[in-house]
TIBA-278410 format. One record per residue (C-alpha): chain; x, y, z; residue in three letters. Coordinates in Angstrom, 3 decimals. Layout:
N
ATOM   kette          x          y          z   rest
ATOM       A          X          Y          Z    Ala
...
This chain:
189
ATOM   kette          x          y          z   rest
ATOM       A    -30.943    -23.041     17.994    Met
ATOM       A    -34.524    -21.134     18.213    Lys
ATOM       A    -33.538    -19.320     21.197    Lys
ATOM       A    -30.656    -17.663     19.072    Ile
ATOM       A    -32.695    -17.013     16.512    Phe
ATOM       A    -35.516    -15.328     18.564    Arg
ATOM       A    -33.016    -13.277     19.923    Leu
ATOM       A    -31.877    -12.185     16.504    Leu
ATOM       A    -35.323    -11.278     15.492    Leu
ATOM       A    -35.570     -9.469     18.448    Leu
ATOM       A    -32.433     -7.175     18.166    Val
ATOM       A    -33.353     -6.877     14.218    Gly
ATOM       A    -30.080     -8.728     12.554    Thr
ATOM       A    -30.400    -10.868      9.422    Thr
ATOM       A    -28.151    -14.043      9.924    Leu
ATOM       A    -27.623    -16.417      6.817    Phe
ATOM       A    -26.391    -19.885      7.268    Phe
ATOM       A    -25.040    -21.906      4.576    Ser
ATOM       A    -23.851    -25.661      4.711    Cys
ATOM       A    -21.545    -25.249      2.089    Arg
ATOM       A    -17.797    -23.603      2.639    Gly
ATOM       A    -16.652    -20.143      2.326    Glu
ATOM       A    -17.531    -18.508     -0.938    Ile
ATOM       A    -14.850    -16.734     -2.545    Leu
ATOM       A    -14.798    -14.303     -5.673    Pro
ATOM       A    -13.399    -15.237     -8.749    Lys
ATOM       A    -10.004    -13.050     -9.387    Pro
ATOM       A    -10.628    -10.531    -12.563    Glu
ATOM       A     -9.234    -12.433    -15.472    Gly
ATOM       A     -7.029    -10.650    -17.734    Met
ATOM       A     -7.132    -10.997    -21.629    Leu
ATOM       A     -4.044    -12.400    -22.649    Arg
ATOM       A     -2.796    -10.822    -26.233    Leu
ATOM       A     -0.229    -12.682    -28.088    Ser
ATOM       A      1.225    -11.754    -31.613    Tyr
ATOM       A      2.804    -13.694    -34.665    Pro
ATOM       A      6.397    -13.894    -34.295    Thr
ATOM       A      7.747    -10.937    -36.711    Pro
ATOM       A      8.882    -11.534    -40.289    Asp
ATOM       A     11.019     -8.342    -41.687    Tyr
ATOM       A     11.860     -7.216    -44.964    Lys
ATOM       A     13.488     -4.526    -46.703    Glu
ATOM       A     11.367     -1.256    -47.808    Val
ATOM       A     12.686     -0.061    -50.597    Ser
ATOM       A     12.058      3.936    -50.627    Leu
ATOM       A     12.198      6.902    -52.951    Pro
ATOM       A     14.144      8.321    -49.932    Cys
ATOM       A     17.618      8.893    -48.530    Pro
ATOM       A     17.027      5.835    -46.078    Tyr
ATOM       A     16.151      2.673    -45.917    Ser
ATOM       A     15.035     -0.524    -43.369    Phe
ATOM       A     13.052     -3.127    -42.564    Glu
ATOM       A      9.476     -3.651    -41.504    Lys
ATOM       A      7.599     -6.012    -40.078    Asn
ATOM       A      5.466     -7.891    -42.547    Glu
ATOM       A      2.478     -7.448    -40.061    Leu
ATOM       A      2.246     -3.231    -41.019    Ser
ATOM       A      0.901     -1.724    -43.989    Glu
ATOM       A      3.600      0.754    -45.465    Leu
ATOM       A      1.279      4.143    -46.445    Gln
ATOM       A      2.393      7.457    -47.710    Lys
ATOM       A      1.907     10.117    -44.931    Ala
ATOM       A     -1.218     12.270    -46.156    Arg
ATOM       A      0.831     15.454    -45.557    Arg
ATOM       A      2.524     16.356    -48.932    Asn
ATOM       A      6.034     15.940    -47.294    Lys
ATOM       A      8.761     13.912    -48.761    Ala
ATOM       A      9.729     11.303    -47.147    Cys
ATOM       A      7.031     10.816    -44.556    Trp
ATOM       A      5.679      7.575    -43.978    Tyr
ATOM       A      2.941      5.362    -42.081    Asn
ATOM       A      3.383      1.759    -40.576    Leu
ATOM       A     -0.237      1.120    -40.170    Glu
ATOM       A     -0.704     -1.975    -38.018    Tyr
ATOM       A     -4.668     -2.683    -38.386    Asn
ATOM       A     -4.624     -5.727    -36.028    Asn
ATOM       A     -3.468     -3.626    -33.265    Met
ATOM       A     -5.409     -0.282    -34.172    Lys
ATOM       A     -1.728      1.405    -33.965    Ala
ATOM       A     -0.026      3.786    -36.397    Thr
ATOM       A      3.732      4.541    -36.242    Leu
ATOM       A      4.523      7.770    -37.914    Tyr
ATOM       A      7.760      8.531    -39.694    Leu
ATOM       A      8.798     11.975    -40.695    Ser
ATOM       A     12.222     12.536    -42.417    Tyr
ATOM       A     14.181     15.778    -42.654    Tyr
ATOM       A     17.455     17.115    -44.074    Arg
ATOM       A     19.649     18.599    -41.554    Val
ATOM       A     20.742     21.815    -43.039    His
ATOM       A     22.717     23.511    -39.899    Asn
ATOM       A     19.553     22.710    -37.898    Asn
ATOM       A     20.449     19.712    -35.798    Leu
ATOM       A     19.828     21.452    -32.387    Asp
ATOM       A     16.455     22.566    -33.673    Ser
ATOM       A     15.481     19.255    -34.773    Leu
ATOM       A     16.678     17.566    -31.597    Leu
ATOM       A     14.853     19.857    -29.533    Arg
ATOM       A     11.312     19.625    -31.535    Asp
ATOM       A     11.848     15.727    -31.019    Ala
ATOM       A     12.295     15.858    -27.260    Gln
ATOM       A      9.672     18.298    -26.789    Asn
ATOM       A      7.013     15.981    -28.826    Leu
ATOM       A      8.105     13.452    -26.252    Thr
ATOM       A      7.827     15.662    -23.327    Gln
ATOM       A      4.521     16.806    -24.445    Glu
ATOM       A      3.123     13.477    -22.787    His
ATOM       A      4.498     13.981    -19.694    Phe
ATOM       A      1.546     15.010    -18.500    Ile
ATOM       A     -0.549     11.968    -18.637    Lys
ATOM       A      2.816      9.609    -18.604    Ala
ATOM       A      3.650      7.957    -15.291    Asp
ATOM       A      7.583      7.937    -16.637    Gly
ATOM       A      9.583      8.622    -19.737    Ile
ATOM       A     12.442      6.268    -19.919    Lys
ATOM       A     15.374      7.304    -22.595    Pro
ATOM       A     17.416      4.843    -24.198    Glu
ATOM       A     20.177      5.699    -25.962    Glu
ATOM       A     20.783      4.058    -29.774    Tyr
ATOM       A     24.552      4.420    -31.250    Ile
ATOM       A     26.115      2.661    -34.154    Asn
ATOM       A     28.994      4.381    -35.190    Ala
ATOM       A     29.709      2.228    -38.249    Glu
ATOM       A     26.431      3.002    -39.314    Lys
ATOM       A     26.265      6.211    -38.452    Lys
ATOM       A     23.105      5.901    -36.727    Val
ATOM       A     22.981      7.838    -33.645    Tyr
ATOM       A     19.523      8.172    -31.796    Gly
ATOM       A     16.890      7.693    -28.423    Met
ATOM       A     14.254      5.769    -28.059    Ile
ATOM       A     11.679      6.726    -25.479    Tyr
ATOM       A      9.385      4.492    -23.502    Lys
ATOM       A      6.532      6.289    -21.991    Val
ATOM       A      4.354      4.706    -19.391    Ser
ATOM       A      1.167      5.482    -18.517    Gly
ATOM       A     -2.086      6.465    -20.043    Asn
ATOM       A     -0.068      9.240    -22.343    Ala
ATOM       A     -1.108      8.928    -26.002    Ala
ATOM       A      2.365      7.536    -27.729    Ser
ATOM       A      3.861      5.086    -25.596    Pro
ATOM       A      7.155      5.018    -27.957    Ser
ATOM       A      8.734      7.721    -29.671    Gln
ATOM       A     12.410      7.666    -31.244    Phe
ATOM       A     14.752      9.976    -33.268    Tyr
ATOM       A     17.625      8.851    -35.041    Val
ATOM       A     20.241     10.820    -37.018    Thr
ATOM       A     23.632     10.620    -38.762    Asp
ATOM       A     24.266     14.446    -37.164    Ser
ATOM       A     25.407     15.663    -40.613    Leu
ATOM       A     22.515     15.380    -43.270    Asp
ATOM       A     19.707     12.900    -41.933    His
ATOM       A     17.057     12.938    -39.340    Phe
ATOM       A     13.963     10.433    -38.748    Leu
ATOM       A     11.212     10.950    -36.262    Val
ATOM       A      9.005      8.370    -35.028    Gly
ATOM       A      5.972      8.022    -32.854    Ser
ATOM       A      3.381      5.385    -32.013    Ile
ATOM       A     -0.269      6.105    -31.866    Tyr
ATOM       A     -3.324      3.826    -30.988    Phe
ATOM       A     -6.732      4.711    -32.476    Lys
ATOM       A     -8.274      3.980    -28.733    Val
ATOM       A     -8.342      5.707    -26.107    Lys
ATOM       A     -5.292      5.843    -23.757    Pro
ATOM       A     -5.209      2.572    -21.265    Asn
ATOM       A     -1.991      1.818    -20.757    Tyr
ATOM       A     -2.499     -2.018    -19.009    Asp
ATOM       A     -4.787     -2.660    -21.887    Ser
ATOM       A     -2.201     -1.561    -24.979    Ile
ATOM       A      0.917     -2.808    -22.940    Leu
ATOM       A      1.050     -6.163    -25.155    Pro
ATOM       A      0.626     -4.241    -28.248    Ala
ATOM       A      3.268     -1.496    -27.035    Ala
ATOM       A      5.942     -3.878    -26.158    Asn
ATOM       A      5.489     -5.962    -29.590    Tyr
ATOM       A      5.730     -2.411    -31.267    Leu
ATOM       A      8.575     -1.104    -29.529    Arg
ATOM       A     10.922     -4.093    -30.500    Asn
ATOM       A      9.527     -3.242    -34.131    Asp
ATOM       A     11.003      0.234    -33.701    Ile
ATOM       A     14.590     -1.013    -32.047    Lys
ATOM       A     14.519     -3.446    -35.409    His
ATOM       A     13.718     -0.625    -37.739    Leu
ATOM       A     16.785      1.362    -36.396    Ile
ATOM       A     19.043     -1.344    -35.839    Glu
ATOM       A     18.321     -1.922    -39.978    Thr
ATOM       A     18.085      1.925    -41.128    Leu
ATOM       A     20.741      2.850    -43.722    His
ATOM       A     20.969      6.265    -44.866    Trp
ATOM       A     21.689      6.705    -48.743    Lys
ATOM       A     24.372      9.063    -49.417    Glu
């Protein structure tokens, strides 16, 4: 052993010995975020639509002076669901194009955009839900219409720098809230 040590000193190599076994680094831990089971209640608005919202969210009138524009604030997730309502006046094509362009604006930062069609002919609710993956500003967007009179657009935004892995649990939770909102949406005639 002394001969090997002297040889290593001559060569200039450092050798470390340990009587313990192999040391392995611990894997990085992931923060596990969980949210309560949603409790939904119907929202009564002075607007031509109604829906059920998660009690975890707080309904607020949008700051813009637009009739029937609202925000659902999810303070514990630092997220907002922006809802914008439009009357259809022979401009359905334009409204659809604007809603689709809003989603496509996130394509630069997105890894992918997955559209999911929604059709409920009985309630006259037709639309699209977009799941945006990657570090885009908005992980979920949607639009719904009755094709004749009503058009509602929604987008989720977080009040943090987009990091897809970090916001994914909250984004999935909010995507389920969006689906529930759409499924419970009623147009008022």
